[in-house]
VEXTORBA-633519 format. One record per atom (N, C-alpha, C): z negated, x negated, y. Coordinates in steps of 0.1 Angstrom, whole numbers, padded with zeros to 4 digits, always signed. Atoms other than C-alpha are relative to their C-alpha. Layout:
BEGIN
ZXY...
! end
This chain:
BEGIN
-0013+0008-0005-0238-0204+1198-0007-0018+0009+0004+0009-0002-0238-0240+1210+0001-0009+0016-0005+0003-0011-0240-0257+1244+0003-0014+0002-0005+0013-0003-0222-0287+1252-0002-0010+0013-0002+0003-0011-0228-0293+1288+0002+0005+0010-0006-0008-0016-0221-0286+1327+0008-0010+0004-0004+0007-0005-0197-0302+1344-0007-0007+0013+0006+0006-0009-0207-0324+1376+0012-0007+0008-0008-0003-0009-0177-0321+1396-0006+0001+0015+0005+0002-0013-0185-0328+1434+0007+0019+0006-0001-0011-0004-0184-0293+1450+0009-0002+0014-0011+0000-0010-0155-0287+1479-0003+0009+0010+0006-0009-0013-0170-0275+1512+0018+0006+0007-0017-0008-0007-0145-0249+1532+0004-0006+0013-0006+0010-0011-0126-0262+1556-0005-0003+0011+0005-0001-0012-0142-0248+1586-0012-0005+0001+0012+0005+0000-0175-0265+1578+0002-0014+0001+0001+0018-0002-0185-0299+1597-0009+0000-0012+0012+0013+0009-0202-0327+1578-0014+0003+0005+0013+0003-0010-0239-0322+1586-0004-0007+0000+0005+0015-0006-0244-0360+1590+0009+0002+0016-0006-0002-0011-0221-0349+1622-0005+0011+0010+0006-0009-0005-0243-0325+1635-0020+0000+0001+0016+0001-0001-0282-0321+1644-0004+0011-0009+0003-0011+0013-0300-0300+1614-0004+0009+0007-0002-0013-0006-0304-0273+1638+0010+0010+0002-0017-0006-0001-0269-0265+1646+0003+0001-0016-0008-0006+0012-0262-0268+1610-0007+0015-0007+0004-0018+0003-0287-0241+1602-0002+0010+0003-0002-0014-0010-0277-0218+1627+0016+0004-0006-0009+0000+0005-0242-0223+1616+0000+0004-0016+0001-0004+0014-0249-0217+1578-0006+0015+0000+0003-0011-0001-0267-0184+1588+0009+0010+0005-0012-0002-0007-0237-0173+1611+0013+0001-0009-0014+0003+0007-0208-0183+1586-0001+0009-0011-0001-0006+0020-0198-0162+1551-0006-0009-0005+0003+0012+0011-0208-0181+1518+0015-0003-0001-0009+0008-0003-0189-0210+1517+0009-0001-0020-0007-0003+0011-0159-0207+1489+0003-0015-0009+0006+0009+0008-0159-0230+1459+0014+0000-0014-0008+0004+0015-0136-0245+1426-0007+0006-0010+0011-0002+0009-0146-0235+1393-0008-0010-0007+0011+0009+0002-0179-0256+1381-0007+0005-0011+0013+0001+0012-0208-0258+1359+0004+0010-0013-0008-0008+0016-0186-0254+1323-0012+0003-0007+0005-0001+0016-0202-0239+1294+0008+0000-0014-0010-0001+0012-0186-0248+1261-0008+0006-0009+0004-0003+0015-0194-0230+1230+0011+0000-0012-0011+0003+0017-0181-0238+1192-0005+0004-0010+0003-0006+0015-0181-0227+1160+0008-0008-0011-0011+0002+0008-0169-0240+1130+0001+0006-0016-0002-0015+0012-0160-0215+1101-0011+0008+0006+0009-0009-0003-0182-0191+1120-0012-0005+0001+0013+0007-0002-0215-0219+1120+0002-0006+0015+0001+0004-0017-0223-0225+1159-0008-0014-0002+0007+0007-0004-0244-0252+1146+0007-0014-0006-0009+0011+0003-0218-0275+1131+0003-0011+0012-0004+0008-0010-0211-0307+1149+0017+0001+0002-0016+0004-0001-0173-0315+1161+0004-0008-0003-0002+0015+0004-0174-0347+1150-0003-0002-0014+0004-0004+0014-0180-0339+1114+0012+0011-0003-0009-0011+0004-0152-0313+1110+0008-0006-0012-0010+0007+0010-0134-0315+1076+0016+0008-0003-0015-0003-0001-0097-0309+1072+0003+0013-0006-0001-0016+0004-0087-0268+1068-0012+0007+0006+0008-0009-0004-0117-0258+1085+0003+0006+0010-0003-0010-0011-0113-0230+1112-0011-0003+0013+0013+0003-0013-0128-0244+1149+0006+0010+0007-0002-0005-0011-0131-0224+1176-0009+0001+0012+0004+0004-0011-0141-0234+1208+0005+0005+0011-0006-0007-0013-0144-0215+1242-0003-0002+0012+0001+0006-0011-0147-0226+1276-0003+0011+0011+0006-0010-0010-0167-0205+1307-0004-0008+0008+0014+0008-0015-0176-0221+1345-0002+0010+0004+0013-0012-0005-0203-0203+1355-0001-0001+0018+0000-0001-0020-0197-0213+1396+0016+0002+0003-0010+0000+0000-0167-0199+1406+0003+0007+0010-0004-0007-0012-0156-0188+1444+0011-0001+0005-0004-0014+0013-0135-0167+1437+0002-0003-0012+0006+0003+0011-0137-0160+1405+0012-0007-0009-0014+0005+0008-0114-0179+1379+0012+0004-0002-0014-0003+0004-0075-0174+1374+0005-0001-0013-0005+0004+0013-0069-0191+1345-0008-0013-0007+0005+0012+0005-0081-0215+1319+0012-0008-0008-0008+0008+0009-0059-0244+1301-0009-0011-0007+0002+0011+0007-0070-0271+1276+0011-0012+0000-0009+0013-0001-0057-0306+1279-0008-0009-0012+0007+0009+0013-0060-0332+1250+0007-0013+0007+0002+0018-0005-0065-0372+1262+0014-0002-0008-0014+0008+0003-0027-0388+1258+0009+0009-0003-0009-0010+0000-0009-0355+1258-0003+0009+0016+0002-0001-0014+0000-0343+1296+0007+0017-0004+0000-0010-0003+0011-0308+1279-0014+0011-0005+0013-0008+0004-0019-0282+1280+0002+0013-0006+0004-0011+0006-0028-0252+1262-0006+0010+0008+0008-0008-0011-0033-0221+1280-0009+0008-0007+0007-0005+0011-0061-0199+1272-0014-0007+0000+0014+0000+0000-0100-0197+1275-0006-0006-0016+0005+0006+0013-0105-0204+1239+0011-0009-0009-0016+0012+0005-0087-0235+1220-0006+0006-0017-0001-0007+0013-0084-0219+1181+0006-0012-0009-0005+0008+0012-0079-0243+1151-0002+0007-0012+0001-0004+0012-0071-0222+1124-0005-0003-0014-0001+0009+0013-0067-0247+1098+0002-0014+0007+0000+0008-0008-0076-0278+1118+0005-0017-0012+0000+0009+0006-0061-0311+1107-0001-0014+0001+0008+0013-0004-0070-0349+1108+0014-0004+0016-0006+0003-0011-0039-0352+1135-0003+0011+0011+0005-0008-0011-0060-0325+1154-0014-0009+0008+0011+0006-0006-0087-0352+1160+0004-0006+0015-0003+0004-0011-0090-0364+1197-0013+0005+0012+0011-0004-0012-0108-0357+1231+0010+0012+0006+0000-0007-0005-0105-0329+1248-0007+0007+0012+0004-0009-0011-0109-0310+1282+0004+0012+0003+0000-0010-0004-0112-0275+1293+0002+0001+0020-0002+0001-0020-0096-0271+1331-0002+0016+0002+0003-0013-0008-0106-0239+1353+0007+0002+0012-0002+0002-0018-0086-0227+1386-0002+0014+0004+0001-0010-0006-0093-0202+1409+0008-0002+0015-0007+0004-0010-0076-0200+1445-0001-0014+0010+0003+0010-0006-0094-0228+1460+0004-0012-0008-0004+0014+0008-0087-0258+1432-0004+0004-0012+0003+0001+0015-0091-0265+1396-0015-0010-0008+0010+0009+0005-0122-0281+1377-0001-0002-0014+0002+0003+0013-0128-0294+1345-0011-0006-0006+0007+0003+0008-0150-0297+1318-0006-0016-0001+0002+0016+0008-0167-0330+1303+0011-0001-0012-0007+0001+0013-0150-0343+1273-0004+0004-0009+0003-0006+0011-0151-0329+1243+0008-0008-0012-0012+0010+0010-0143-0350+1210-0003+0007-0014-0003-0004+0010-0132-0338+1179+0002-0006-0009-0001+0007+0005-0134-0357+1148+0004+0007-0014-0005-0006+0016-0115-0344+1115-0004-0009-0012-0004+0009+0009-0127-0358+1085+0009+0007-0016-0011-0005+0006-0104-0356+1056-0002-0013-0015+0001+0012+0018-0104-0372+1012+0011-0008+0008-0010+0008+0004-0080-0398+1008+0012+0003+0000-0016-0003-0002-0040-0399+1018+0004-0012-0002-0013+0016+0004-0011-0424+1010-0008-0007-0004+0002+0016+0011-0028-0443+0982+0009-0002-0009-0009+0009+0005-0009-0467+0968-0007-0013-0006+0005+0016+0009-0017-0500+0944+0010-0007+0009-0007+0010-0007-0004-0529+0967+0002-0011-0010+0000+0014+0007+0005-0560+0943+0016-0002-0003-0012+0004+0005+0034-0579+0929+0009+0011-0008-0006-0011+0013+0063-0559+0913+0006-0007-0008-0007+0004+0009+0076-0582+0891-0005-0017+0000+0010+0013+0007+0055-0608+0869+0004-0007-0014-0002+0007+0014+0062-0633+0841-0013+0003-0007+0013+0000+0010+0043-0627+0811-0009-0013+0000+0010+0012+0002+0008-0644+0810-0009-0001+0013+0005+0006-0008+0006-0647+0844-0010+0012+0010+0011-0010-0005-0029-0629+0862+0007+0002+0012+0001-0006-0014-0023-0607+0893-0009+0009+0007+0012-0010-0003-0041-0586+0913+0004+0011+0007-0004-0015-0005-0038-0548+0921-0012+0002+0010+0007+0000-0011-0052-0536+0954+0000+0016+0000-0004-0014-0004-0057-0498+0959-0006+0003+0016-0001-0002-0016-0053-0487+0997+0000+0013+0000-0004-0017-0002-0056-0451+1013-0003+0001+0013+0005-0003-0018-0064-0438+1045-0011+0016-0002+0012-0012+0000-0095-0414+1049-0009-0003+0013+0011-0001-0009-0123-0405+1071-0009+0010-0002+0005+0016-0001-0148-0412+1063+0005-0008-0010-0005+0010+0011-0136-0448+1046-0002+0003-0012+0004+0001+0009-0132-0446+1011-0008-0008-0004+0009+0012+0002-0161-0459+0995-0001+0003-0017-0002-0001+0012-0155-0448+0957+0013-0006-0009-0011+0006+0006-0126-0462+0932-0004-0003-0014-0001+0002+0014-0119-0461+0897+0014+0003-0005-0012+0006+0003-0089-0475+0879+0005+0007-0014-0006-0007+0012-0068-0459+0846+0013-0010-0001-0013+0007+0005-0038-0473+0828+0006+0008-0010-0009-0011+0009-0012-0451+0811+0011-0006-0005-0012+0002+0010+0010-0462+0783+0003+0011-0011-0003-0010+0007+0032-0439+0767-0008+0016-0004+0003-0009+0000+0012-0409+0777-0018-0002-0008+0012+0002+0008-0017-0424+0760-0014-0007+0016+0008+0003-0011-0048-0429+0789-0010-0013-0002+0008+0011-0001-0072-0460+0790-0008-0003+0013+0008+0004-0012-0101-0462+0816-0003-0013+0003+0004+0013-0006-0107-0494+0834-0012+0001+0008+0007+0002-0005-0137-0504+0838-0006-0008+0013-0001+0005-0013-0136-0514+0874-0007+0014+0015+0003-0010-0008-0151-0496+0907+0001-0007+0013-0007+0010-0009-0137-0519+0932+0014+0006+0004-0017-0001-0005-0103-0520+0953+0007-0004-0004-0009+0013+0010-0092-0550+0934-0002+0000-0012+0001+0005+0009-0087-0557+0901+0010-0007-0005-0011+0015+0006-0070-0587+0881+0003-0002-0017-0005-0001+0013-0047-0581+0852+0007-0009-0007-0006+0010+0008-0027-0604+0830+0009+0009-0013-0011-0009+0007+0003-0580+0816+0004-0007-0008-0010+0004+0009+0020-0585+0784+0010+0005-0001-0014-0004-0001+0054-0579+0772-0007+0019-0009+0004-0013-0001+0034-0549+0756-0004+0008+0009+0005-0009-0006+0024-0535+0785+0015+0007+0011-0012+0000-0004+0062-0532+0797+0003+0016+0004+0001-0013-0001+0058-0494+0792-0013+0006+0010+0016-0005-0007+0026-0489+0810+0000+0000+0016+0001-0003-0014+0017-0478+0846-0017-0002+0007+0011-0003-0003-0015-0479+0865-0001+0007+0011+0007-0008-0008-0034-0458+0887-0015-0001+0005+0014+0003-0007-0063-0457+0913-0005+0010+0004+0006-0013-0006-0085-0429+0921-0011+0000+0014+0006+0008-0012-0099-0435+0958-0007+0014+0006+0009-0009-0002-0126-0412+0970-0009-0002+0012+0013+0000-0012-0153-0403+1000-0006+0012-0002+0008-0010-0001-0174-0377+1009+0006+0014+0001-0010-0009-0003-0145-0352+1014+0004+0006-0014-0006+0000+0015-0127-0357+0981+0007-0012-0003-0003+0015+0001-0108-0381+0964+0017+0004-0007-0017-0006+0001-0068-0385+0953+0004-0010-0008-0007+0013+0005-0049-0405+0929+0009-0007+0005-0011+0008-0009-0025-0431+0941+0014+0003-0012-0010-0007+0006+0009-0429+0928-0001-0014-0010-0003+0011+0014+0017-0450+0894+0005-0011+0004-0006+0013-0001+0024-0485+0896+0004-0005-0011-0010+0007+0016+0049-0501+0869-0001-0015+0007-0004+0015-0002+0047-0539+0868+0012-0005-0006-0012+0007+0007+0080-0556+0858-0004-0013-0007+0006+0014+0006+0066-0580+0831+0016-0005-0008-0012+0006+0008+0094-0605+0821-0006-0010-0007+0005+0013+0010+0091-0627+0791+0014-0001-0008-0010+0006+0007+0117-0646+0766+0003+0011-0014+0003-0008+0012+0131-0630+0737-0006+0000-0011+0009+0005+0013+0115-0623+0708+0007+0011-0011-0005-0007+0015+0120-0603+0671+0015+0005+0004-0015-0001+0002+0155-0612+0672+0003+0002-0016-0002-0003+0016+0168-0599+0638+0019+0002-0001-0018-0007-0002+0208-0589+0628+0000+0010-0010-0001-0015+0009+0217-0557+0613+0017+0003-0003-0012+0002+0003+0249-0551+0596-0001+0017+0001-0003-0013-0001+0262-0517+0609+0013+0006-0009-0008-0005+0009+0295-0514+0588+0006-0012-0007+0000-0012+0010+0306-0512+0560-0012+0003-0004+0007-0002+0006+0279-0498+0546-0004-0004-0012+0004+0010+0013+0279-0514+0512+0002-0011+0001-0008+0012+0002+0296-0542+0498+0012-0002+0010-0011+0001-0007+0317-0557+0517+0010-0006-0006-0012-0002+0011+0351-0563+0503+0011-0008+0010-0014+0005-0008+0384-0585+0513+0003+0010+0009-0013-0008-0011+0401-0566+0545-0012+0006+0005+0006-0013-0008+0371-0545+0555-0003-0005+0016+0004+0000-0016+0361-0542+0593-0018-0002-0003+0010-0002+0004+0329-0557+0593-0010-0004+0015+0009+0000-0007+0302-0550+0623-0012-0006+0000+0015+0005-0002+0270-0569+0632-0007-0002+0016+0008+0003-0016+0242-0566+0658-0014-0006-0001+0014+0009+0001+0217-0588+0669-0007+0008+0011+0010-0005-0006+0187-0571+0683-0012-0005+0004+0012+0009+0000+0160-0585+0703-0009+0006+0015+0009-0003-0010+0131-0577+0729-0002-0011+0010+0001+0010-0004+0134-0594+0758+0001+0007+0018-0004-0006-0007+0132-0586+0797-0003-0014+0008-0009-0005+0000+0154-0596+0816+0008+0001-0012-0010+0004+0013+0181-0586+0790+0001-0013+0002+0000+0011+0005+0189-0611+0770+0018-0002-0001-0011+0006+0000+0225-0630+0768+0000-0006-0017+0000+0001+0019+0238-0636+0728+0012-0007-0004-0014+0007+0011+0258-0661+0707-0001-0001-0012-0001-0002+0014+0266-0661+0675+0007-0012-0005-0002+0009+0006+0269-0689+0649+0004+0003-0012-0002+0000+0009+0282-0693+0614-0008-0012-0010+0002+0006+0008+0264-0714+0587-0012-0009+0002+0010+0010-0007+0247-0737+0611-0001+0006+0016+0001-0003-0014+0232-0729+0644-0002-0011+0009-0005+0011-0005+0240-0761+0653+0011-0007+0006-0011-0001+0001+0275-0759+0649+0006+0001+0013-0004-0003-0014+0294-0765+0682+0011+0011+0002-0007-0012+0002+0318-0737+0674-0008+0011-0002+0002-0015+0000+0305-0701+0680+0011+0009-0004-0010-0011+0003+0317-0669+0668+0003+0009+0007-0007-0013-0008+0319-0649+0697-0019+0001+0009+0009-0004-0006+0295-0635+0721-0003+0013+0003-0003-0015-0001+0280-0604+0732-0011+0008-0012+0009-0007+0007+0250-0582+0710+0007+0004-0012-0006-0003+0014+0276-0573+0686+0015-0009-0005-0011+0006+0005+0300-0593+0665+0010+0010-0011-0012-0011+0011+0334-0573+0648+0011-0012-0002-0011+0009+0008+0354-0590+0623+0010+0009-0006-0007-0013+0000+0383-0564+0623+0004-0003-0021+0000+0003+0015+0394-0581+0583-0001-0011-0004+0006+0008+0005+0371-0602+0569+0006-0004-0013-0008+0012+0012+0383-0630+0543-0008-0006-0005+0010+0010+0012+0365-0651+0513-0006-0006+0012+0001+0009-0010+0365-0676+0537-0009+0001+0013+0008-0007-0010+0342-0658+0562-0012+0002-0005+0014-0001+0010+0315-0655+0537-0010-0012+0004+0009+0011-0004+0282-0676+0549-0010+0006+0005+0018-0003-0004+0249-0674+0566+0006+0004+0015+0000-0001-0015+0251-0661+0604-0008+0001+0004+0012-0003-0008+0226-0662+0630+0005+0003+0012+0000-0003-0014+0224-0648+0667-0010-0008+0004+0009+0005-0009+0208-0667+0695-0001+0013+0012+0003-0010-0009+0194-0644+0722-0007-0007+0014+0006+0011-0010+0184-0665+0755+0002+0008+0015+0002-0009-0016+0173-0650+0792-0007-0016+0008+0005+0006-0009+0160-0668+0822-0014-0008-0005+0015+0003+0005+0124-0669+0806+0002-0012-0010+0002+0007+0012+0133-0685+0768+0011+0006-0006-0014-0003+0011+0156-0685+0737-0010+0000-0010+0004+0001+0014+0150-0672+0704+0012+0001-0008-0007-0001+0012+0171-0675+0669-0004+0007-0010+0003-0008+0013+0174-0649+0644-0003-0009-0014+0000+0009+0012+0168-0660+0606+0015+0004-0005-0016+0000+0003+0202-0661+0588+0003+0014-0010-0008-0015+0009+0222-0629+0577+0011-0003-0007-0008+0001+0014+0238-0636+0544+0014+0012-0003-0007-0011+0003+0273-0619+0540+0009-0006-0007-0003+0001+0009+0289-0620+0510+0015+0008-0005-0011-0006-0002+0326-0611+0507+0005+0000-0012-0003+0000+0012+0336-0599+0476+0019+0004+0003-0011-0003+0002+0373-0598+0463+0005-0005-0015-0007+0004+0013+0398-0597+0432+0003-0012-0003-0005+0013+0000+0408-0623+0412+0012-0003+0004-0015+0004-0009+0435-0643+0430+0005-0017-0012-0004+0011+0009+0454-0673+0414+0001+0002-0011+0002-0002+0012+0454-0660+0383+0015-0008-0009-0009+0008+0003+0471-0687+0361-0006+0002-0019+0002+0004+0012+0478-0690+0322+0004-0015-0006+0002+0012+0004+0468-0726+0306+0006-0001-0017+0002+0002+0013+0477-0739+0271-0001-0011-0004+0013+0013+0007+0455-0763+0250+0007-0002-0018-0008+0012-0007+0473-0785+0235+0011+0003+0009-0010-0001-0009+0500-0792+0256+0015+0009-0005-0007-0009+0006+0528-0767+0253+0014-0010-0009-0013+0004+0000+0554-0794+0250-0005-0012-0016+0006+0010+0009+0535-0810+0216-0004+0013-0013+0000-0010+0007+0536-0774+0197+0009-0003-0011-0004+0001+0012+0543-0779+0161-0001+0014-0012+0003-0014+0010+0548-0749+0134-0012-0003-0007+0012+0002+0008+0514-0745+0120-0012+0002+0005+0010+0005-0011+0494-0756+0149-0005+0012+0003+0007-0010-0009+0467-0736+0165+0002-0004+0013+0003+0002-0019+0469-0731+0203-0006+0013+0005+0013-0011-0008+0442-0717+0228+0010+0002+0014-0008-0003-0011+0462-0699+0257-0018+0004+0010+0009-0002-0007+0437-0697+0286-0001+0006+0013-0001+0000-0017+0433-0677+0319-0009-0001+0009+0009+0008-0009+0417-0691+0350+0009+0010+0011-0004-0009-0016+0412-0669+0386-0010-0007+0004+0011+0002-0015+0390-0675+0415-0003+0015+0004+0004-0011-0007+0369-0644+0426-0013+0003-0001+0011-0003-0008+0341-0627+0439-0004+0015-0005+0003+0008+0010+0325-0616+0417+0007-0002-0011-0005+0010+0010+0330-0638+0388+0010+0014-0010-0004-0003+0008+0359-0621+0365-0009+0007-0011+0005-0010+0013+0348-0592+0340+0003+0004-0006-0008-0007+0009+0376-0582+0320+0013-0009-0001-0016+0004-0004+0409-0595+0309+0009+0005-0012-0009-0007+0010+0439-0583+0292+0014-0008-0001-0011+0007+0003+0469-0599+0273+0011+0006-0004-0016-0004+0000+0506-0594+0272+0009-0007-0008-0010+0014+0002+0535-0610+0253+0011+0008+0001-0008-0006-0005+0567-0600+0265+0012-0011-0011-0013+0010+0006+0598-0610+0240+0011+0012+0000-0014-0009-0001+0632-0597+0252-0004+0011+0013+0005-0012-0006+0627-0561+0266-0012+0003-0004+0011-0004+0003+0599-0556+0247-0012-0007+0005+0014+0006-0006+0558-0560+0259-0004+0003-0008+0010-0002+0012+0533-0560+0233-0014-0001+0005+0014-0001-0008+0496-0555+0247-0005-0009-0012+0008+0003+0009+0474-0578+0226-0015+0001-0004+0013-0007+0000+0442-0574+0211-0015-0011+0003+0010+0010-0005+0422-0597+0232-0007+0005+0014+0003-0001-0012+0398-0591+0261-0012-0013+0007+0009+0013-0007+0385-0626+0267+0008-0008+0005-0005+0009-0014+0392-0653+0292+0013-0009-0013-0004+0004+0010+0406-0672+0258+0008+0003-0008-0005-0008+0011+0435-0660+0234+0002-0014-0008-0001+0012+0013+0436-0684+0200+0014+0007-0008-0016-0006+0010+0472-0681+0182-0003-0010-0016+0001+0010+0012+0465-0699+0145+0012+0002-0006-0012-0001+0006+0490-0712+0127+0012+0005+0006-0007-0004-0007+0514-0705+0150+0018+0000-0007-0013-0002+0006+0549-0692+0135+0013+0005+0009-0006+0002-0009+0585-0688+0153-0004+0017+0006+0004-0013-0002+0574-0650+0151-0011+0000+0017+0013+0002-0010+0548-0656+0179+0008-0008+0011-0003+0005-0013+0570-0671+0204+0002+0011+0007-0003-0011-0012+0576-0653+0237-0005-0004+0012+0005+0006-0011+0564-0654+0272-0014+0011+0002+0016-0003-0002+0525-0645+0276-0003-0001+0012+0007-0001-0013+0505-0636+0306-0012+0010-0003+0016-0011-0002+0470-0620+0312-0003+0007+0014+0001-0006-0014+0458-0599+0338-0018+0003+0002+0010+0001-0002+0423-0604+0353-0009+0006+0007+0002-0008-0011+0400-0580+0370-0016-0001-0004+0013-0004-0003+0364-0573+0384-0004+0013+0007-0001-0010-0008+0348-0544+0404+0004+0000+0009-0006-0001-0008+0367-0551+0431+0018+0007-0001-0013-0004+0002+0403-0550+0416+0003-0009-0011-0009+0010+0010+0429-0571+0393+0012-0001+0005-0015+0002+0004+0458-0592+0389+0003-0005-0006-0009+0007+0009+0483-0607+0370+0004-0010+0001+0001+0010-0002+0487-0638+0362+0022-0003-0002-0012+0001+0002+0528-0652+0359+0004-0003-0014-0002-0002+0015+0542-0651+0322-0002-0017-0002+0000+0010+0004+0540-0682+0305+0011-0003-0015-0011-0001+0008+0569-0689+0279-0007-0011-0012+0001+0011+0016+0562-0704+0239+0012-0002-0004-0014+0001+0006+0596-0716+0228-0005-0008-0013+0003+0009+0010+0583-0725+0194+0014-0010-0003-0011+0007+0003+0620-0736+0183+0005-0012+0008-0002+0011-0007+0625-0758+0208-0010-0014-0001+0010+0009+0001+0595-0778+0203+0003-0008-0013-0001+0007+0015+0602-0781+0165+0012-0013+0001-0010+0005-0004+0637-0796+0175-0003-0015+0006+0004+0011-0007+0622-0819+0196-0005-0013-0008+0009+0008+0012+0598-0832+0168+0010-0009-0010-0014+0006+0011+0627-0838+0145+0007-0012+0007-0009+0013-0008+0648-0861+0170-0010-0009+0000+0008+0013+0004+0617-0883+0172-0004-0003-0008-0005+0003+0016+0615-0882+0135+0009-0015-0001-0012+0004+0004+0647-0892+0134+0000-0018+0005+0003+0017-0011+0645-0924+0162-0008-0009-0010+0011+0008+0006+0616-0936+0146+0006-0002-0013-0003+0002+0012+0632-0936+0113+0014-0011-0002-0009+0013-0006+0661-0956+0127-0005-0011+0001+0002+0011-0005+0642-0979+0139-0009-0009-0008+0011+0004+0014+0619-0983+0107+0013-0008-0011-0009+0007+0009+0652-0991+0088+0005-0012+0002-0004+0015-0007+0667-1017+0110-0012-0011+0003+0011+0008+0003+0632-1034+0109-0001-0005-0014+0001+0001+0012+0631-1031+0073+0017-0010-0004-0008+0007+0004+0669-1045+0069-0001-0017+0005+0004+0015-0006+0660-1075+0092-0012-0006-0011+0012+0004+0008+0630-1083+0073+0008-0009-0016-0009+0005+0014+0656-1086+0037+0005-0010+0008-0008+0011+0001+0678-1107+0050-0007-0012+0006+0008+0014-0004+0655-1132+0066-0009-0005-0013+0006+0008+0016+0638-1138+0029+0013-0003-0006-0014+0002+0009+0674-1137+0013+0003-0013+0008-0005+0014-0001+0685-1165+0034-0013-0013-0003+0010+0013+0004+0652-1187+0032+0002-0003-0016+0003+0003+0009+0657-1182-0004+0013-0008-0009-0009+0004-0001+0692-1194-0002+0000-0015-0001+0002+0016-0003+0684-1226+0014-0005-0005-0009+0003+0006+0012+0660-1234-0012+0004-0008-0008-0010+0002+0013+0683-1233-0042+0008-0010+0005-0014+0011-0005+0710-1255-0022-0008-0016+0000+0010+0013-0005+0679-1279-0013-0001-0009-0019-0001+0000+0016+0673-1281-0053+0011-0006-0008-0006+0004+0005+0704-1284-0066+0006-0017+0001-0001+0011-0004+0709-1315-0043-0006-0013-0005+0013+0010+0005+0680-1335-0055+0006-0005-0014
! end
């Protein structure tokens, strides 16, 4: 057992005893022989302690969770001690008992203690006993800026409470459950986070002679401008046909999140197609074919996607039949060509021709764009129409009438008029010549 010292309190004299300075020495000695022994309060304290059963351990180097036993005994007390209590400085509430026991001491039990003994005369206190509890690091944390712009260098500082103070440090970086040890053994490190570190956190381990402890993970909010801006088409899955619902999504990587603007054919166009990362065209038309762009921007920067081409496929439209040469100049025996024209995407891939005469409809043996009628005869009169088709669909033209008889009558009428005009011209010439001859004859006769 270990003795930590004795009390130095002054003794209290019996109330009936007069101070020796007020009496001659001989009278003091006589009174001392005649009077009974002097009563006194408890003093000469003996303090004994053990740490985990070891009485040689110093109370100033107790480890957290140790068992500490401290007993107090007054070696001089008349009358005998009637009770013991323990006091802790800064606390007024005592703990009764001769033994102060800490079954699992904590850092909060560190402090200065005194034992107090009582009897009928008074109380006495031992000298002060100091308990210092050593403990490993706790409340370990990393202090740094929470938000930083990409590429900015920042300092991470590891802080923790410990006794004795922390003297070893280690750092590691965790990204998607992948560990990377940082070769640093100081309480501070400097880092330069990038956008690839957005899913990462930092951990420091603080240690002393008692134990070590990890900090709570520190996540740094790295801000950066939009990058990897791309457009994907969500619907339809295959070709885009006229009338389809079309949905485009603009994806980007940025922090904070980006705002989006859509453009068609030119990112410099003043008119945009919409905002938000999703562009929806409920019923697309051929005029909406073109190159689409999306621009992503936040407070850090902006980026525009590459062009995304949309080709709207549609069935042939504006299907028409034209005649060459002009149908106003058709003559019996002529060769004429009927052409089927249309607008489509993809281009028209097949054609069908029909001729309607009266109530009868006759399919013609031609699948080409042009239908040629050789040496036309009145039997080929009728209304001609064509049907044009591609992979999307087909449409038919209006009918084009070929009235062979009307064209021949008009031609004869023209010939007749030309013949009359020629006859008049010939008559006029004949009369003129005849008049000249008559005049010449009269002149000769007169001479």
